[in-house]
N, C-alpha and C positions, 0 to 999 in steps of 0.2 A: 451577522452575528450579534448585532446590537439589540435585537429583540429578545435575546436569551439572557437570563440572569447568571452572571458569573459569581459563583458562591465561594470559590477557592482558587485564587490565581497564584501564579509563580512569580509575578513581577519581573519576568524576563524582558529585557529591553531589546534583545536581538534574538533571532531564531538560531537554531543549532548551526545553521550555515551562514550566520552573520548577516542576515537580511533584516530589514525592518518588518516586524510582525504585522500582518494584515488584520489580525484579531489577537486578543490576549490568550495566552496559554493557560489552561486550567480547567476546572470542573464547572460545567454549566448545567443549570436546571432547565429541562425542556418542558416537562409537565410534572405534576405531583408524583414523586417516586421514580422519575426517569431522568437520568443524567448522562451527559457526554463529556468525556475527557478529550479536549481539543488541543492539537499541537500544530501551531503555525510553522511554515506556510504550506505544509503537506508534501515536502520533498522526501528524500531518502530517509526512511526511519522516522520521519515526522508523522507518525501514525496516530489515529484516534482510537478511543476505546469507549465502552458504555457501561452503565450501571443501572440495573433494574432492581428496585427495592420493594419488597413485599412485606408481609406481616412477619417480622422476626427473621427474615432471610433475604439474601440478595444474590443476584446473578451478575457476574462480570463478563462483559464481552471483550475478550482479548486482553493480553498484557502487552508490554512494550519491548523494545529491542535489547535493552540491557537492564541490569539490576538498578543502576542509579536512577534512571528515569521511571522505572516501575515503582521503586520506593517512593519517589516524589508523588506519583499518582495515588498510590494506596494510602499514603499519609494524608493526602487531601481528602480522601473518601472516608477516613476513619470516623469523623463525627456521625456519619450515616451508618457505617458498617459495624460500629461498636454495638448498636442496638439491633442491627439486622446483618449478622455476619455473612460473608461471602461463602456460600456452601456449594455454589455451582459456577464454573468458568466455561465459557464457550469459546473455542478457538476457531475463528472463521476460515482459516486456511493455513498452509504450511510455511509461509514466509516468516523468517525469524523475527521481524519487527512486530509480529502479532502473537508471539508465544514464548520467546526466549526468557521472558520474565516470570514464567509460570512457577518457578521454584518458590516464589514468595507467596503463592497461594496453594501450596502443595497439599494442604489438608482438604481442599475442596474436590468435588467430583469435576473432572475436566472432560468436556464433550466435544467431539469433532466428527466429521464424516469419516467413514472407513477409508475413502480414497485419500483424504488428508493425512490420516495416520500412516497409511502406506508410503506416503511421500516424505514423511519427516526425516527419515534416515539420510536422505540426500540433501538436507538443508541443515548444515552444521556450522557452528561458530568458527571452526578451523578454516573454512573457506574465506570468511571475512578477514581473519587474521593473516592469511596468506596474501589476500588482495592488498591489505594495508602494507604488509612487508614489501611486496613487489612494487607497490606504488612509491614507497620511500626510496627504494633502490633505483627504479627507472627515472624518477624525477631528477636524479643527479646526472643523467646521461643525455647530453644535448645533441644527439644525433638520431636520425631516422624517426624523429618525432617521439622518441621514447620518453622524453621529459614531459611532453604533453599528456601522454597516456598515464604516466606515473602520477602527475599532478592530480588528474581526475580520480584515479584509484584511491590515492591516500586521503584526499579530501572527502570522499564519500564516507569513509570509515572513521575519520578523525573525531567526530563528536561523541563516539560511543566506545564503551569498554567491553570487548568480547572475551576477555580473559575470565577463567574460573567460573564459567556458567555451568550449573548442574541442570542440564536439560531435563525438563519434567513434561513428558508427553501426555496427551489425553488418556483418560482411563476408561472412557466409554465411547463406543462407536455407533453410528447409525447410518442408514441410507434412506434417501427419499425425503420424508418429512417426519418430524418428531414433535409431539405435543407434550408440554410439561407445565408445571405450576411453580412459581417462585413466591413463597409465602402467600399462597392463595391467588396470585396474579397469573393469568394465562400467558404463556409465551410459546411461539411456534418457531422451530428451526426448519429451514427449507434448504435442501441441497440444490445448488444451481451449477455446480461444476461438472466436468472440467471446463474451465474458462480462463480466468486469470491464472489459476494454478489447477492442479488435478482434482482438488477436493473442496471447492468453495461452498460456503453456506451463507445465508442471510438470517437475521434474527428479527422476528416480528412480534411486537407487543400490541395486540389488537385493541384492547380497551383504551389505549392511548393514541392509537393510529400512528405509531412511531416505528421506524424500521432502521436497523443497523445493517449495513450492507457489506462490511469488510471491504476488500479491494475490488468488488464488482463496480464500485463507484470511486473515481478520483474526481474531485471538483477543483477547478482552476489548477490542476496538476495533470500532466500527461499520463494516461493509463499505460500499463505495460502488459502484454500478453505473453506469459511464459509457456502456457500449455495449449489452451484452445480445445476445440476449434472455435473460431469466431462466431459461428452460428449459435453455439451454446450461449456465448456472452450476450449476443443480441436477443436471444430468447429470454435470458434472465432480465434484461432491461425491459422487455415488453411485459414480462410477468409483474415487475415492480410498477409499471405504468398502469396496469390493470388492478392493482391492489388498493384497498381502502386505507391509504396512508396520507398523512399531511406533512410529517416531519421526517427527514431522512438524514441519517448520520453516515457519511461516507468513510471509507478506510483512510483517506487522505483528503485534506482540504476542509472548508467550512461546511457547517450544517446547511442542508439544501431542501428543496422540494422536488416535485416532478420535473420542473424546468431543468434542474441539474442532471436528471436522468436523460432527458432529451438531448442535452448538450453532449454527454458522453456517447450516446447513440449516434449523433451526427458525426462525432470524431471517427468512430469506427466505420461508419458507412463511407465517409470520405476516404479514409485510409485504405479500406478494402478496394474501392473502385480504382483509386490511383495505383495501388499495388498491382492489381490485375492487369491494368494497361501496360505497365512496365514489364511485368512477367511475360505477357504476350509479345512484347517488343524485343525480348531476348536480353534485357538488362540483368546483371547480377543483382542479388539482394542488396548488397552494399551500394551499388550504383543507384538502384531504385530509391533507397532510403534517402540518400543525399539529394537526388533529383527532386523528390517530393518536398522535403523540408526546407530546401534552399530555393524552391520555386516561388514565383510571384503569387500564385493562387494561395499557397499556404501562408505566405507573408501577409496577404491582405485579409485573411480570415482570423477568427477568434483564437484558433488553437496555437498560433505562434506566440501568444502572450502567456500561455500556460507554462508552469514550472517544468523544466527538463524536457523541452521539445525533442532533444536528441534521442529520446527513447523510441523514436520512430525507427531507429536502426534495429533494435530488438524486435519491434513489432513486425517489420517487413520480413525479417529473417524467419519469424514464426509463421507468418502467412505464406511465405514461399515454400516452407516445408509442407504445409497442407496442400498447396497447389501442385506440388510434386507428389502428392499422395503418400507422403512419409508420415508414419504414425509414431516414430521414435522421438525421444526427447534428447536434446543436445547433451553430450557428456561434458565434463568440466573443461577440457581443452577447447572444444568448440565454443562453449559458452563464454569462456574467457576471451577468445578471439573476437566474438561478437561485441563484447563489452569494450575491447580495445578499439574497434571501429566506432563504437558509440562515443568513446572518449574523444577521438579525433574529430567526430562530427560536432561535439560540444564546443570545441575551440573555433569552429566556423560560425558559431552562434554567440558572439561575445556579449550581446545585450540580454541574453536569457538568464533566468535564475535557475539554480543558485549560482551567483557570479563567482563565488569562491572556488567552484569546481572548474573554472576556466582559467587559462594561464594568465589572463590579464589582471587577476586580483589574487593577492595572497591572504591567507587567514590572519586575523588579528592575533598578536601574541597573547 
């Protein structure tokens, strides 16, 4: 991140999960008129956004998980957007940490894929409020590992305020590819889902050779597959590798180049192969996930140092559904149970980040 100019920082000395930041939070200039809002260290809700400034108009790539953090970001952008107002917002996918702040740019046209818009109804703040409430309750029950699960749940939600959000969904849908201009500057939206979610897209600025990927890329942070199939995600990564891009802004983690794409591809190829072996051996999804992430091969590799390695639990459950030729998506009770298992796996990884989500460390007062 040192090669990019930080033009508006927040001066935050700790991340939202009380870690030492690997890079400063704030607005970075990537090239003339192209900016990235970067949130270290890329964990839950520590998402990135982008700003493309043209002649008298700007395009915003994603808002953030709550109004507080979206306000901070938009205020930092104001010296740019006062002269070139945000008249277009692109929502890269349906996860709340990429669009729940949309009400603060409600006057803009908000664009997403049709599949993303269809998914939005199932992604609501009340789910996070219930998770936080359940976490606080369970964390007081020191039996059957309930306190460990509760600790993980409540600390995921703790940095954010999910109350009183006036959800503002996209106003324009597309499928496939969409060409547009932002103040005379060409921008291309490319649908690559279903992959991470059901309606992922990436945003390409060809004259600058810059790409905003949403959550098709997590850098130094473990990716998570909610929808899939994985073949679509791998095809999206191959598409990016074939594109004429130099600078890539991931949904989470630091700005990267094609080496970052190759690292994510390597993670998925490793996870796919190891999952198939255990599926064929008759292990349950939970057993397979624990076996992979607690194994020597994973520990020796680069992925063990990534943020939130316990996401392997969700990833293996999703891959198992596909191996079982299931096309359904887990309903809330099933998803909550997967996250429960993920929380327990997190406590078996005491040295991983974010440390505050593991029982060994409490959040600072």
